[in-house]
C-alpha positions in Angstrom: -14.6 -27.5 14.6 -15.6 -27.6 18.3 -14.2 -29.8 21.0 -15.8 -29.9 24.5 -15.1 -31.4 27.9 -16.8 -29.4 30.6 -15.7 -31.8 33.5 -12.0 -32.2 32.9 -11.1 -29.5 30.4 -9.1 -29.9 27.2 -5.3 -29.9 27.2 -4.6 -29.9 23.5 -5.9 -30.6 20.0 -3.9 -32.8 17.6 -4.6 -32.0 13.9 -4.7 -34.7 11.2 -1.5 -36.5 10.4 0.1 -34.7 13.4 0.4 -31.6 11.3 0.0 -29.2 14.3 -0.8 -29.3 18.0 -3.0 -26.6 19.5 -2.6 -26.0 23.2 -5.8 -25.3 25.0 -4.8 -24.9 28.7 -7.7 -26.8 30.2 -10.5 -24.8 28.5 -13.9 -26.5 28.8 -14.8 -25.7 25.1 -12.5 -25.0 22.2 -13.6 -23.8 18.7 -11.1 -23.7 15.9 -10.8 -23.4 12.1 -8.7 -25.8 10.0 -7.7 -25.1 6.5 -6.1 -27.7 4.3 -5.9 -29.1 0.8 -8.1 -32.2 0.8 -7.3 -33.3 -2.8 -6.9 -37.1 -2.8 -7.9 -37.5 0.8 -10.6 -39.9 2.0 -10.9 -38.6 5.6 -9.6 -36.2 8.2 -9.1 -37.3 11.8 -8.9 -34.9 14.7 -7.9 -35.8 18.3 -8.7 -33.9 21.6 -6.7 -34.8 24.7 -8.3 -33.7 28.0 -6.4 -32.8 31.2 -6.5 -36.5 32.4 -4.8 -37.6 29.2 -7.9 -39.2 27.8 -8.4 -39.0 24.0 -11.5 -38.0 22.0 -11.3 -38.8 18.3 -13.4 -37.3 15.5 -13.1 -38.5 11.8 -14.7 -36.6 8.9 -15.2 -38.6 5.8 -14.5 -36.8 2.6 -17.2 -38.2 0.4 -20.0 -36.7 -1.8 -22.1 -35.8 1.1 -19.2 -33.9 2.7 -19.0 -31.7 -0.4 -22.7 -31.1 -0.5 -22.8 -30.2 3.1 -20.3 -27.4 2.5 -22.8 -25.3 0.6 -26.6 -25.5 1.4 -29.0 -25.7 -1.5 -32.6 -26.5 -2.3 -34.7 -27.5 -5.3 -38.3 -26.2 -5.6 -40.6 -27.3 -8.4 -42.0 -24.4 -10.5 -43.6 -26.7 -13.1 -43.5 -30.4 -13.8 -40.4 -29.8 -16.0 -38.8 -26.8 -14.3 -37.1 -26.5 -10.9 -35.6 -23.6 -9.1 -32.2 -24.2 -7.5 -31.4 -21.9 -4.6 -27.9 -21.8 -3.1 -27.2 -20.4 0.4 -23.6 -19.5 0.1 -21.6 -19.1 3.4 -21.5 -15.8 5.1 -18.6 -13.7 4.0 -18.4 -15.1 0.5 -17.2 -12.6 -2.0 -17.4 -14.9 -5.1 -20.5 -17.0 -5.6 -20.6 -19.1 -8.8 -22.1 -22.1 -10.4 -21.4 -24.3 -13.4 -23.7 -26.7 -15.3 -22.2 -29.6 -17.2 -18.6 -30.5 -17.5 -17.4 -28.2 -20.3 -18.9 -24.8 -19.3 -17.4 -21.8 -17.5 -18.2 -20.6 -14.0 -21.1 -18.1 -14.0 -21.7 -15.6 -11.2 -24.7 -16.5 -9.0 -27.0 -13.5 -8.6 -30.4 -15.2 -7.9 -32.2 -18.5 -7.9 -31.4 -20.6 -11.0 -34.2 -22.1 -13.0 -33.4 -25.4 -14.6 -35.7 -26.3 -17.6 -35.8 -29.9 -18.8 -36.8 -28.9 -22.3 -34.0 -26.4 -22.7 -31.4 -29.0 -21.5 -32.8 -31.6 -23.9 -33.0 -29.1 -26.8 -29.3 -28.3 -26.3 -27.9 -31.8 -25.4 -30.3 -34.2 -27.1 -33.0 -36.5 -25.6 -30.4 -39.2 -24.6 -28.9 -36.9 -21.9 -31.0 -37.5 -18.8 -28.6 -36.4 -16.1 -26.6 -33.2 -15.8 -23.8 -32.4 -13.2 -24.1 -29.1 -11.3 -21.0 -27.6 -9.6 -20.9 -24.8 -7.0 -18.0 -22.6 -5.9 -17.5 -19.9 -3.3 -14.5 -17.8 -2.4 -14.4 -15.9 0.9 -12.8 -12.5 1.7 -9.6 -14.3 2.7 -9.3 -16.1 -0.6 -10.3 -19.5 0.7 -12.2 -21.5 -1.9 -14.9 -24.2 -1.5 -15.8 -26.1 -4.6 -18.6 -28.7 -4.8 -17.6 -30.3 -8.1 -20.1 -32.3 -10.0 -21.8 -33.8 -6.9 -25.2 -32.3 -7.5 -27.1 -34.4 -10.1 -30.1 -32.9 -12.0 -32.1 -35.8 -13.5 -34.8 -35.6 -16.2 -37.7 -38.1 -16.2 -37.8 -40.5 -19.1 -41.2 -39.3 -20.2 -39.9 -35.8 -21.0 -38.8 -35.3 -24.6 -38.1 -32.4 -26.9 -38.9 -32.6 -30.6 -35.9 -31.6 -32.8 -37.7 -31.8 -36.2 -40.3 -29.5 -37.6 -43.9 -30.6 -38.1 -46.3 -28.4 -40.1 -49.5 -27.4 -38.2 -52.2 -25.7 -40.2 -54.6 -23.2 -38.6 -56.6 -20.1 -39.3 -54.4 -18.0 -37.0 -51.4 -18.4 -34.7 -53.7 -18.5 -31.6 -55.8 -21.2 -33.2 -52.7 -23.3 -33.9 -51.7 -23.1 -30.3 -55.2 -23.6 -28.9 -56.5 -26.4 -31.0 -53.6 -28.8 -30.9 -52.2 -31.0 -28.1 -48.6 -30.3 -29.1 -45.5 -31.7 -27.5 -42.6 -29.3 -26.7 -40.5 -28.8 -29.7 -40.1 -27.1 -33.1 -43.0 -26.6 -35.5 -44.1 -24.7 -38.6 -47.5 -22.9 -38.2 -49.0 -22.5 -41.6 -51.7 -19.8 -41.6 -53.7 -18.3 -44.4 -54.9 -14.7 -43.6 -56.4 -11.7 -45.3 -55.1 -8.1 -44.9 -57.4 -5.1 -44.4 -57.0 -4.5 -48.1 -58.5 -8.0 -48.6 -55.3 -9.5 -49.9 -55.1 -13.2 -49.1 -51.7 -14.8 -48.3 -50.3 -17.9 -46.7 -47.4 -17.6 -44.3 -45.4 -20.2 -42.6 -44.2 -19.2 -39.1 -41.3 -21.3 -37.6 -42.0 -21.6 -33.8 -40.4 -23.2 -30.8 -43.1 -24.3 -28.3 -42.8 -25.3 -24.7 -45.8 -27.1 -23.2 -46.5 -27.1 -19.5 -49.4 -29.2 -18.3 -49.5 -28.3 -14.6 -49.8 -25.1 -12.7 -46.6 -23.0 -13.1 -45.3 -20.8 -10.3 -42.1 -18.9 -11.1 -40.0 -17.9 -8.2 -36.6 -17.8 -10.0 -35.1 -15.0 -12.1 -32.0 -16.7 -13.7 -32.3 -19.5 -16.3 -29.4 -21.8 -16.8 -28.9 -22.9 -20.4 -26.6 -25.7 -21.5 -23.9 -25.7 -22.9 -23.8 -21.9 -22.8 -25.2 -20.6 -19.5 -26.0 -17.4 -17.7 -28.5 -15.9 -20.1 -31.7 -14.7 -18.5 -34.5 -15.8 -20.7 -36.7 -18.5 -22.1 -36.2 -20.6 -25.1 -33.3 -22.0 -27.2 -30.0 -20.2 -27.6 -29.7 -21.4 -31.2 -29.8 -18.7 -33.9 -32.8 -20.0 -35.8 -35.5 -17.3 -36.2 -38.5 -18.7 -34.5 -41.4 -17.4 -32.5 -41.1 -18.4 -28.9 -44.4 -19.9 -27.5 -44.9 -20.7 -23.9 -48.1 -22.7 -23.5 -49.5 -23.1 -20.0 -52.5 -25.5 -19.9 -53.5 -24.5 -16.4 -52.6 -21.4 -14.3 -49.4 -19.3 -14.5 -48.1 -17.2 -11.6 -45.0 -15.0 -12.0 -43.7 -13.8 -8.6 -42.3 -10.5 -7.7 -38.7 -10.0 -8.8 -39.1 -12.5 -11.7 -38.6 -11.5 -15.3 -40.0 -13.6 -18.2 -38.3 -12.7 -21.5 -36.8 -14.5 -24.5 -33.1 -15.4 -24.5 -30.3 -14.3 -26.8 -28.3 -16.4 -29.2 -24.8 -17.8 -28.6 -23.9 -17.0 -32.2 -22.1 -13.7 -33.2 -24.4 -11.5 -35.4 -23.4 -8.1 -36.6 -20.3 -8.5 -34.6 -22.1 -9.0 -31.3 -23.2 -11.9 -29.1 -26.5 -12.5 -27.2 -28.7 -10.6 -29.6 -32.3 -11.8 -29.8 -33.4 -13.9 -32.8 -36.8 -14.8 -31.5 -39.6 -13.6 -33.8 -41.7 -12.4 -30.9 -42.8 -14.2 -27.7 -46.3 -15.6 -27.1 -47.4 -16.5 -23.6 -50.6 -18.6 -23.8 -52.4 -19.4 -20.5 -55.5 -21.5 -20.5 -56.3 -20.6 -16.9 -55.5 -17.5 -14.9 -52.3 -15.6 -15.6 -51.1 -13.7 -12.5 -48.1 -11.4 -13.1 -46.5 -9.9 -10.0 -43.1 -9.6 -11.8 -42.2 -8.6 -15.3 -43.2 -9.9 -18.7 -41.1 -8.1 -21.3 -39.7 -7.9 -24.8 -37.9 -4.7 -24.0 -34.6 -4.7 -26.1 -35.7 -8.1 -27.6 -36.6 -7.0 -31.1 -35.5 -9.6 -33.7 -32.2 -8.9 -35.3 -31.8 -8.9 -39.2 -35.3 -10.0 -39.9 -37.6 -8.4 -42.5 -41.2 -8.0 -41.4 -44.2 -10.0 -42.4 -47.8 -9.9 -41.5 -48.4 -11.8 -38.3 -51.9 -13.2 -38.2 -52.8 -13.5 -34.6 -56.5 -14.1 -34.5 -59.4 -14.7 -36.9 -62.7 -12.9 -36.0 -66.1 -14.5 -36.6 -66.7 -12.1 -39.6 -63.5 -13.5 -41.2 -61.4 -10.4 -40.6 -58.1 -10.8 -38.9 -56.2 -9.2 -36.0 -52.6 -9.0 -37.3 -49.3 -7.2 -36.9 -48.5 -5.3 -40.1 -45.2 -6.3 -41.7 -43.9 -2.7 -41.7 -44.0 -0.6 -38.5 -43.9 3.1 -38.0 -41.5 5.2 -40.1 -38.1 6.3 -38.7 -37.3 9.9 -37.9 -36.3 12.1 -40.8 -32.8 13.5 -41.5 -31.8 16.2 -39.2 -29.5 19.2 -39.6 -29.7 20.1 -35.9 -31.8 18.3 -33.3 -32.6 14.7 -34.1 -36.2 13.8 -35.1 -38.3 11.3 -33.2 -39.4 8.1 -34.9 -43.1 7.6 -35.7 -45.4 6.1 -33.1 -46.9 2.7 -33.8 -50.6 2.5 -34.5 -52.9 -0.5 -35.4 -50.5 -2.9 -33.6 -47.4 -1.5 -35.3 -44.0 -1.1 -33.7 -42.4 2.3 -33.3 -39.8 3.8 -35.7 -36.2 4.6 -34.9 -35.1 8.1 -34.0 -32.7 10.0 -36.2 -29.4 11.2 -34.7 -28.8 14.9 -34.3 -26.2 17.0 -36.2 -24.0 20.0 -35.7 -24.0 22.7 -38.5 -21.3 20.8 -40.5 -23.2 17.6 -41.2 -26.6 16.0 -41.6 -27.8 12.9 -39.8 -29.3 9.9 -41.5 -32.9 8.8 -41.1 -34.0 6.4 -38.4 -35.0 2.9 -39.5 -38.6 1.8 -40.0 -40.1 -0.7 -37.5 -40.9 -4.2 -38.6 -43.5 -6.6 -37.2 -40.8 -8.1 -35.0 -38.7 -5.1 -34.1 -38.9 -1.4 -33.4 -36.9 0.7 -35.8 -33.2 1.3 -35.1 -31.7 4.8 -34.6 -29.3 6.5 -36.9 -26.0 7.9 -35.6 -25.2 11.4 -34.6 -23.5 13.6 -37.3 -20.6 15.3 -35.6 -19.1 17.4 -38.5 -19.8 14.7 -41.1 -23.1 13.3 -42.3 -24.2 9.9 -41.0 -26.0 7.1 -42.9 -29.6 6.1 -42.6 -30.6 3.4 -40.1 -31.6 0.1 -41.7 -35.2 -1.2 -41.5 -34.7 -4.9 -40.6 -33.8 -4.5 -36.9 -30.1 -4.5 -37.7 -27.3 -2.5 -36.0 -27.8 1.1 -35.0 -26.3 3.8 -37.2 -22.6 4.7 -36.8 -21.8 8.1 -35.2 -19.7 10.3 -37.4 -17.0 12.8 -36.4 -14.6 15.2 -38.1 -11.3 14.0 -39.7 -9.5 14.0 -36.4 -12.1 11.8 -34.7 -13.1 14.8 -32.6 -16.6 16.3 -32.1 -18.0 12.8 -32.5 -21.7 11.8 -32.8 -23.1 9.1 -30.6 -24.1 5.8 -32.1 -27.8 4.9 -32.8 -29.6 2.3 -30.8 -30.0 -1.1 -32.6 -28.9 -4.7 -32.7 -26.3 -4.0 -31.6 -25.9 -0.3 -30.9 -24.1 1.7 -33.5 -20.4 2.5 -32.8 -18.7 5.9 -32.6 -15.3 7.5 -31.9 -13.3 8.1 -28.8 -15.3 11.1 -27.6 -18.7 9.5 -28.0 -20.6 6.5 -26.8 -22.1 3.6 -28.7 -25.8 3.3 -29.0 -27.7 1.1 -26.7 -28.2 -2.6 -27.7 -31.7 -3.7 -28.5 -35.0 -2.6 -30.0 -38.6 -3.2 -28.7 -39.9 -6.6 -29.6 -43.2 -8.3 -30.4 -45.1 -9.6 -27.3 -48.3 -11.6 -27.5 -50.3 -12.7 -24.4 -53.4 -14.8 -24.1 -55.2 -15.7 -20.8 -58.7 -16.6 -19.9 -58.2 -14.3 -16.9 -55.3 -11.9 -16.7 -54.2 -10.1 -13.4 -51.2 -7.8 -14.0 -49.9 -6.5 -10.7 -46.4 -6.1 -12.1 -45.1 -4.8 -15.4 -45.7 -5.8 -19.1 -43.3 -4.0 -21.4 -41.7 -3.8 -24.9 -39.5 -0.7 -24.8 -36.8 0.5 -27.1 -33.4 1.6 -25.8 -31.5 4.9 -25.8 -29.1 6.2 -28.4 -25.5 7.0 -27.6 -24.2 10.3 -26.3 -21.7 12.2 -28.5 -19.4 15.1 -28.1 -21.6 17.4 -30.1 -24.4 15.2 -31.5 -26.5 12.3 -30.0 -27.6 9.1 -31.6 -31.2 8.2 -32.2 -33.1 5.8 -29.8 -34.8 2.6 -31.0 -38.5 2.2 -31.4 -40.9 0.5 -28.9 -42.4 -2.9 -29.7 -45.9 -4.2 -30.2 -47.9 -5.6 -27.2 -51.0 -7.6 -28.0 -53.2 -9.0 -25.2 -56.2 -11.3 -25.7 -58.5 -12.5 -22.9 -62.0 -14.0 -22.4 -63.1 -13.4 -18.8 -61.5 -10.3 -17.3 -58.3 -8.3 -17.2 -56.5 -6.1 -14.7 -54.1 -4.2 -16.9 -51.8 -2.6 -14.4 -48.5 -1.2 -15.7 -48.1 -1.8 -19.5 -45.8 0.3 -21.7 -44.0 0.1 -25.1 -41.9 3.3 -25.0 -39.4 4.4 -27.5 -35.8 4.7 -26.3 -34.5 8.3 -25.6 -32.1 10.0 -28.0 -28.5 10.4 -26.9 -27.2 13.7 -25.5 -23.9 15.6 -25.9 -20.9 16.3 -23.7 -18.9 19.0 -25.5 -19.2 22.7 -25.9 -19.9 24.8 -28.9 -17.0 25.4 -31.3 -16.4 27.7 -34.3 -20.0 28.8 -34.1 -21.1 25.1 -34.2 -24.0 23.7 -32.3 -24.7 20.9 -29.9 -27.9 18.8 -30.0 -29.5 15.6 -28.9 -30.7 12.7 -30.9 -34.3 11.9 -31.6 -36.1 9.4 -29.5 -37.5 6.2 -30.8 -41.2 6.2 -31.5 -43.6 4.6 -29.0 -44.8 1.1 -30.0 -48.4 0.0 -29.7 -50.5 -1.6 -27.0 -53.7 -3.4 -27.9 -55.9 -5.3 -25.5 -59.3 -6.9 -26.0 -61.9 -9.5 -25.2 -62.5 -12.5 -27.5 -65.2 -14.2 -25.6 -67.7 -13.5 -28.4 -65.3 -14.9 -31.0 -64.7 -11.4 -32.2 -62.0 -9.2 -30.9 -63.5 -6.3 -28.9 -60.9 -3.7 -28.3 -60.6 -2.2 -24.8 -60.9 1.6 -24.4 
């Protein structure tokens, strides 16, 4: 608060309800802070008395606008159904948080928050057209400012999300997306394709599709999801295994610092939360896709999902561009250094690395990749043999130790990372996922990635890394490739020293995934060099 009387000077300030009197000794201008509990109060009245005894009164109304003025905020449209909420917390705030809805926990604010109409409706139902947003900050002195349910996020009546599946038949996944004016919602894409061995099969792909009709310009990095919030990612948090499809009917721009990826689930799987259940992510842009940020399925391989042939595109000669159901093979058993997983070729994902072993054990094999996930790593064998990694994108292999839980092996990378004992580290959580991109014109100034993650470090034996994913890019006019990678995760290391003539060794890395880009303007995929 500031009180000013340059002509006569200020004698004293009387705080609300005569709580305190501040002597000012005739100062022309007085600035002061006032801390109080305003619960249940409608207003605060301050009085300044000048040296002539004249009174100046200031009343602050404690209403909705009072709360909103405490923390500055702004909404910016990114698409017709997405807005970026930026909060300018006060200088000196040590805790900056937000909450969406009445029954959610506070989440730390790290960047601009993207609010998506479709995600809100998918979670709450189409009858919920308004959502409360609360903001909180705590400064270094412990003072708290809470703007509780005063911000209202409203959804237009013409925006709806389809809850029920409809079957869409097409000659490929891209054809199903391109040839149908689909509303946002859940579908089954029914595709009949033919393998390179001329075996015909019909596969039904469950998908969740989000349709954006105007130019999209992403400036935000966080995405708030209701009722569970704080995940960075696109799509539903439900555990259904669906391909995530983001369809942009005009242009798409992803700004620097923004990451576009698929979200995790709020259901515990393999004893862990937030694992990815998306069966790949497809970004379809009918105009120009400009990426100055990051598009990624790194660590977003599908958990507990057997592979299937994924028919992406049908060429004019009736051959298909597809992801094989089985990816590259995992690394073989190791009696010392872990073995790397196989590298993905012909659109395949990479295999998981095998853990290493000291001379008293033998590690299991790394898991094979699937069409939706790089292979998982097996655990390190510290004095006892470890089991093979599974081949459905499941948890990483457990790191073994001796009978006293010493000389442990690190856990293999997977969904989640494999566990180990007290002298070792769990494997990293995640595998490389499936990433599909189409754009008439693609300009990649940023990063496109589908990497695996590292295996855990052990006392004497490291766990295997997980395999890289599969990146598949189609375009018609031109492409600037920029930085694209689908690396396998590194193998885990060791921390201990040799013992009893034993040996130390690192786990095998996950195999690299595949990167395939090509032009389809001639209606036949022409692979880039």
